[in-house]
MARSE-915855 format. One record per residue (C-alpha): z, x, y; residue in one letter. Coordinates in steps of 0.02 Angstrom, whole numbers, padded with zeros to 5 digits, always signed. Each point is the difference from the previous one (the first is absolute). Layout:
ZXYA;...
This chain:
+03014-02762+01486M;+00093-00138-00097D;-00116-00112-00093K;-00037-00169+00089I;+00077-00138-00107K;-00074-00162-00060V;+00059-00152-00069C;-00111-00113-00094L;+00043-00193-00037D;-00084-00090-00138A;-00004-00177+00097G;+00057-00106-00158H;+00067+00022-00146Y;-00047-00073-00184G;-00134-00117-00014K;-00020-00076+00183Y;-00131-00069+00115N;-00136-00060-00131R;-00168-00007+00082S;-00072-00167+00014P;-00191+00042-00013V;+00021+00148-00153L;+00134-00049-00113S;+00031+00171-00078G;+00063+00070+00181Y;+00180+00027+00045Y;+00044+00064+00164E;+00144+00093-00078S;-00104+00077-00130D;-00110+00074+00127M;+00112+00054+00133V;+00103+00084-00158W;-00152+00088-00053K;-00062+00051+00191L;+00179+00062+00038H;+00016+00120-00148L;-00183+00080+00042Y;+00049+00010+00182L;+00149+00098-00062K;-00105+00107-00094E;-00114+00036+00129E;+00127+00024+00148L;+00097+00129-00116E;-00152+00099-00038A;-00036-00010+00183A;+00183+00097+00038G;+00105-00163+00042F;+00177-00038-00084E;-00022-00181-00049V;+00127-00133-00078I;-00018-00166-00066T;+00102-00168+00053T;+00016-00039-00195R;-00023+00097-00161K;-00053-00144-00107E;-00131-00145+00048Q;+00121-00127-00085A;+00150+00059+00121R;+00019-00133+00153D;+00097+00067+00154L;+00019-00101+00156S;-00135+00043+00133V;+00139+00068+00130Y;+00072+00104-00121N;-00160+00095-00046R;-00041+00031+00182G;+00195+00074+00004L;-00068+00122-00129L;-00122+00074+00122A;+00135+00101+00096K;-00022+00172+00029G;-00181-00019-00026C;-00140+00021+00125H;-00108-00141-00066L;+00016-00178-00091F;-00148-00091-00077L;+00037-00164-00098S;-00161-00045-00087L;-00071-00166-00013H;-00159-00118-00009S;-00027-00155+00101N;-00017-00190-00023A;-00057-00136+00107C;-00085-00179-00032D;-00179+00062+00054T;-00094+00092-00127Q;-00115+00093+00116S;+00135+00086+00087V;-00010+00180-00031D;+00081+00129+00097Y;+00134+00141-00024P;+00152-00021+00119V;+00131+00116+00018T;+00182-00054+00086Y;+00067+00126+00097R;+00151+00013+00111A;+00000-00156+00120Y;+00037+00127+00176D;-00116+00123-00063N;+00138+00130-00023A;-00054+00161-00009G;-00178-00048+00030G;-00016-00071-00177S;-00160-00118+00030D;-00098+00175-00017H;+00032+00025-00180L;+00003-00173-00029G;-00167-00023+00068L;-00056+00141-00086K;+00055-00064-00198L;-00071-00177+00046A;-00173+00062+00050Q;-00003+00140-00150G;+00044-00153-00125I;-00149-00093+00094S;-00126+00142-00022Q;+00036+00019-00172I;+00000-00173-00073M;-00143-00058+00120G;+00114-00159+00051T;-00107-00141+00103R;+00134+00019+00139Q;+00062+00172+00098A;+00175+00065-00020G;+00125-00031+00117R;+00174+00033+00039T;+00148-00152+00024A;+00173-00033+00045T;+00112-00132-00029R;+00160-00050+00069R;+00157-00091-00047N;+00083-00131+00087S;+00130+00129+00075S;-00151+00109+00035G;+00006+00124-00123G;-00100+00040-00137E;-00041-00150-00106Y;-00011+00084-00155Y;+00137+00066-00110G;-00079+00170-00050V;-00040+00033+00183L;+00170-00051+00057R;+00084+00118-00118G;-00113+00144+00027A;+00034-00029+00189R;+00186+00006-00029A;-00003+00175-00069V;-00090+00087+00147G;-00194-00048-00055L;-00133+00007+00124T;-00136-00005-00127D;+00018-00138-00104Y;-00125-00101-00076Y;-00059-00167-00109I;-00170+00044-00071V;-00086-00146-00041E;-00165+00048-00085H;-00103-00135+00041S;+00013-00175-00087F;+00015-00054-00191H;-00046-00169+00056T;-00196+00082+00032N;-00078+00019-00165L;-00099+00155+00049A;+00139+00115+00067A;+00115-00075-00162T;-00126+00081-00091K;-00003+00157+00076W;+00172+00008-00004L;-00002-00021-00182S;-00090+00161-00048D;+00123+00147-00032D;-00136+00118+00060G;-00012-00084+00148N;+00194+00000+00032L;-00003+00179-00042R;-00132+00033+00149Q;+00107-00108+00105M;+00141+00123-00018A;-00090+00144+00028K;-00070-00063+00150M;+00182-00060+00079E;+00074+00150-00062A;-00120+00110+00104G;+00034-00120+00154I;+00165+00026-00012I;-00009+00178-00006A;-00117+00015+00132D;+00121-00097+00122Y;+00139+00122-00048Y;-00103+00164+00019G;-00020+00018-00171I;-00171+00066-00047K;-00075-00111-00139A;-00178-00082-00008P;-00028-00180+00011V;-00122-00032-00152P;-00149-00116+00011E;+00006-00132-00125P;-00102+00042-00179E;-00104-00138-00007T;-00150+00123-00081G;-00116-00109+00097I;-00119+00116+00125R;-00147-00040+00095K;-00140+00012-00138G;+00101-00081-00140S;-00044-00155-00108R;+00140-00137+00012V;+00017-00178-00059K;+00068-00132+00118V;+00170-00065-00066S;+00038-00101+00151R;-00169-00079+00100A;+00104-00005+00186V;-00082+00106+00138Q;+00096+00122+00105Y;+00012-00138+00138N;+00059-00113-00112G;-00134-00130-00043K;-00075-00021-00178P;-00172+00061-00069F;-00098-00018-00141K;-00016+00135-00142V;-00180+00000-00076W;+00003+00170-00085Y;+00104+00063-00124P;+00036+00177+00081T;-00028+00046+00188Y;-00008+00189+00081E;+00133+00047+00123V;-00118+00034+00156M;+00130+00053+00119S;+00193+00028-00017L;+00141-00005+00146T;+00178-00012-00052G;+00010-00168-00087D;-00162-00064+00057R;-00144+00017-00126A;-00189-00036+00054V;-00085-00062-00166I;-00187-00047-00040G;-00123+00006-00115V;-00165+00108+00005N;+00042+00055+00196G;+00033-00169+00067V;+00159-00037+00037V;+00087-00159-00074T;+00178+00019+00088A;+00158+00079+00061A;+00146-00010-00108V;+00187+00084-00036H;-00031+00138-00128V;+00166-00096-00097R;-00130-00136-00047D;-00124+00125-00088L;+00010+00072-00167T;-00096+00176-00030A;-00111-00011-00151V;
C-alpha cells in the first residue's frame, strides 16, 4: 500500500503576528516549530510528509502554498488566531465549505483534540468561509482544492490574544505533545494504528500543586489561601483541589504546577 502523503504549511514566515498579550510570542515562530514536530511524528507513524517552505524566512503566496499539496491526501495550514476580546479561547479548523469528502469529521476531531490538550475555555469547532464567488475565501484552501484535495484545513490553535493560550503555545514541550496528539488523530482517521497520547503534566490524583492562575473551571475567580493544595480528583483537564480533605475549587490542570 502506498504511503498517505501529507503537506504541512507553517502559516506565516519570518517574524509575523506578535501577540499583544505576551510580547515574546510570534505566531510565525510557533507554527514553524509545530509543523516540524508534527512532520517528525507523522513520519514516525508511517506517513510521507512534505512542507511548503524549507526556510522560515522565505515568503510564498498563500495560493501557491496550497498548490504544493498536489498529489497529497491531506493539507494542513497551522496557525494561531486573534481577535479583540482576550477571553476568547477556542481552536477552530476551517474545512471545505461544502464538506467535500466528509471533511468536517477530521476537522472536528483535530479541533476537539487541541481544545482538550490545551484546556481551552471554549470548545473546539469547525468553520467555513466563502468568497464573493462562492468558493473558498482563504487562498491556501483554494489552492489545495484546485489540485484535487478534499481534506484541506486551516488549523487555528486557539487565540494568541488570550494570555493562557499564548503561554501554553510558548512552551516547546507543549508543542511536542500537541504534535503527538495531532499525529495520532490523523493516523486514526486514515486507518494507521498509532496511539493518541495523553498530555504529560506530572499531575495525578494525590499530587501536591501550586495554583498558577486562580480561576475556577467555570471561569470564576477564587481566593488562594494556601501555598500548596492536594489534587483530590482528576478527570481530563479538570482537577478538584483542596486542603485536608476539604474541596477548594475545580480548576483547569493547565493552571496548576506540580511541586
